[in-house]
Backbone as CSV, one residue per row, in Angstrom:
resi,resn,N_x,N_y,N_z,CA_x,CA_y,CA_z,C_x,C_y,C_z
1,MET,-1.152,-6.281,-3.701,-2.747,-7.079,-3.128,-3.487,-5.854,-3.768
2,ARG,-2.971,-3.922,-2.368,-4.340,-3.230,-2.918,-4.718,-3.199,-3.640
3,ILE,-3.597,-2.724,-4.661,-4.076,-2.154,-5.738,-5.329,-2.869,-7.163
4,ILE,-5.160,-4.477,-7.049,-5.884,-4.851,-7.002,-7.711,-5.297,-6.584
5,GLU,-8.019,-4.914,-5.202,-8.805,-4.332,-4.130,-9.634,-3.222,-4.986
6,ILE,-8.186,-2.081,-5.179,-8.641,-0.620,-5.220,-9.661,-1.256,-6.892
7,ALA,-9.340,-1.845,-7.858,-9.535,-1.833,-9.137,-10.474,-2.016,-9.304
8,ILE,-10.615,-3.020,-8.500,-12.549,-3.834,-8.178,-12.993,-2.463,-7.643
9,GLY,-13.328,-1.972,-6.216,-14.023,-0.776,-6.358,-13.740,-0.631,-7.637
10,VAL,-13.511,0.573,-8.212,-13.731,1.728,-9.099,-13.815,1.095,-10.384
11,ILE,-14.377,-0.528,-10.469,-15.086,-1.676,-11.095,-16.103,-1.299,-10.306
12,LEU,-16.368,-1.647,-9.329,-17.805,-1.823,-9.003,-18.812,-0.304,-9.269
13,LEU,-18.085,0.413,-8.883,-18.485,1.920,-8.666,-19.037,2.428,-10.843
14,GLY,-18.087,1.715,-11.133,-18.379,2.127,-12.935,-19.454,1.089,-12.810
15,GLY,-19.678,-0.090,-12.687,-20.728,-0.546,-12.836,-21.935,-0.482,-12.128
16,ALA,-22.043,-0.142,-11.629,-23.035,0.815,-10.694,-23.342,2.167,-11.273
17,SER,-22.585,2.773,-11.789,-22.625,4.010,-12.303,-23.846,3.482,-13.981
18,TRP,-22.978,3.214,-14.108,-23.961,2.393,-15.608,-25.012,1.771,-15.173
19,THR,-25.257,1.142,-14.219,-26.453,0.738,-14.779,-27.561,1.264,-13.881
20,THR,-27.208,2.982,-13.598,-28.420,3.617,-12.587,-28.244,4.614,-14.226
21,VAL,-27.807,4.849,-14.790,-27.929,5.310,-15.867,-28.726,4.725,-17.622
22,ARG,-28.761,3.752,-17.369,-29.469,3.321,-18.428,-30.875,2.864,-17.693
23,THR,-31.149,2.395,-16.243,-32.590,2.493,-15.973,-33.285,3.716,-15.129
24,TYR,-32.685,4.998,-15.450,-33.096,5.864,-14.866,-34.833,6.418,-15.722
25,ARG,-34.973,6.461,-16.679,-36.272,6.466,-17.011,-37.667,5.102,-17.068
26,GLY,-36.182,4.499,-16.248,-36.795,3.379,-16.617,-38.951,3.191,-15.225
27,HIS,-39.655,2.963,-15.555,-41.015,2.501,-14.553,-41.012,1.220,-14.659
28,GLY,-41.699,1.004,-13.112,-42.434,-0.866,-12.694,-40.869,-1.247,-11.707
29,ILE,-41.921,-2.155,-11.400,-40.800,-3.365,-10.252,-39.200,-3.459,-10.549
30,SER,-39.178,-3.684,-12.523,-38.266,-4.244,-12.652,-36.589,-2.467,-12.489
31,SER,-37.351,-1.618,-12.698,-36.302,-0.587,-12.622,-35.853,-0.882,-11.902
32,ILE,-37.236,-1.081,-10.254,-36.349,-0.387,-8.426,-35.839,-1.651,-8.133
33,LEU,-35.632,-2.876,-8.989,-34.980,-4.240,-8.838,-33.493,-3.345,-9.324
34,VAL,-33.563,-3.441,-10.167,-32.111,-2.753,-11.068,-31.418,-1.985,-10.410
35,LEU,-32.643,-0.747,-9.877,-31.769,0.856,-9.131,-31.149,-0.606,-7.664
36,ALA,-31.832,-1.396,-7.171,-31.385,-1.977,-5.612,-30.316,-3.029,-6.247
37,PHE,-29.574,-3.639,-6.783,-28.430,-3.994,-7.744,-27.451,-2.838,-7.272
38,ALA,-27.853,-1.593,-8.146,-26.944,-1.075,-8.420,-26.578,0.037,-6.972
39,VAL,-27.331,-0.465,-5.911,-26.614,0.923,-4.770,-25.889,-0.324,-4.301
40,PHE,-26.143,-2.047,-3.945,-25.699,-3.171,-3.511,-24.045,-2.930,-4.426
41,LEU,-24.188,-2.576,-5.681,-22.890,-2.626,-6.585,-21.767,-1.128,-5.384
42,VAL,-23.006,-0.199,-5.141,-21.766,0.990,-4.291,-22.012,0.179,-3.660
43,THR,-22.285,0.005,-2.197,-22.281,-0.501,-0.615,-21.496,-1.203,-1.287
44,LEU,-20.830,-2.577,-2.225,-19.333,-3.024,-2.693,-18.406,-2.454,-2.726
45,GLY,-18.752,-1.500,-3.741,-17.419,-1.002,-4.215,-16.718,0.326,-3.607
46,LEU,-17.844,0.321,-2.313,-16.916,1.692,-1.260,-16.263,0.361,0.346
47,ALA,-16.845,-0.739,-0.072,-15.875,-1.175,1.164,-14.487,-1.957,0.659
48,PHE,-14.662,-2.074,-0.880,-13.232,-2.449,-1.112,-12.990,-1.121,-1.406
49,LEU,-12.915,-0.247,-1.786,-12.124,0.855,-1.525,-11.955,1.823,0.055
50,PHE,-12.624,1.690,0.724,-12.563,2.029,2.043,-11.158,0.776,2.550
51,GLY,-11.633,-0.064,2.353,-10.803,-1.316,3.324,-9.630,-1.523,2.371
52,ALA,-9.114,-1.130,0.960,-7.857,-0.952,0.283,-7.158,0.129,0.880
53,PHE,-7.638,1.449,1.440,-7.319,2.445,1.620,-6.910,2.710,2.945
54,GLY,-7.926,2.175,4.129,-7.697,1.689,5.579,-6.558,0.789,5.301
55,GLU,-6.735,0.406,4.955,-5.028,-1.129,4.938,-3.898,0.040,4.205
56,PHE,-4.431,0.112,3.873,-2.988,1.774,3.090,-2.632,2.047,4.931
57,PHE,-2.903,3.441,4.939,-2.441,4.153,5.737,-2.357,3.040,7.244
58,ARG,-2.999,2.235,7.512,-2.850,1.441,9.178,-1.179,0.831,8.189
59,ASN,-1.310,0.819,7.492,0.028,0.288,7.027,1.435,1.414,7.450
60,LEU,1.101,2.697,7.013,2.093,3.863,7.006,1.923,4.030,8.238
61,ARG,0.768,4.120,9.542,1.114,4.507,10.336,1.984,3.550,11.433
62,PHE,1.344,2.931,11.615,2.921,1.600,12.209,2.845,0.797,11.636
63,GLY,3.777,0.035,10.108,4.548,-1.096,9.792,5.769,-0.264,9.780
64,SER,5.833,1.142,9.145,6.605,1.328,8.350,8.046,2.017,9.408
65,GLU,8.767,1.392,9.198,9.885,2.071,9.273,10.838,3.139,9.756
66,TRP,10.575,3.670,8.580,10.798,5.620,8.418,10.196,6.310,9.387
67,LEU,8.706,5.921,9.721,8.531,6.384,10.872,8.888,6.382,12.160
68,LYS,9.359,5.529,12.591,10.088,5.322,13.738,11.261,6.029,14.799
C-alpha cells in the first residue's frame, strides 16, 4: 500500500511540475489559476509522500520484532 502512495505522490509532483513549466510564461487570470492548481498538486503529492514514509519509519520503530 505504501508503494502505491509513493507512486501517487510522485505522479502528483510530476503533474505539478509539468503544469508549472507549461504555464511559466502565461499571463492573466487563467495562468494564475493553473499555477494555484499546481500548488494544490504539490501539496497533495507531498502529503502522500510524507504519509507513506512516515508510516514506513513508524513501522520500523514500533512494529519491528528485530529491533526488540
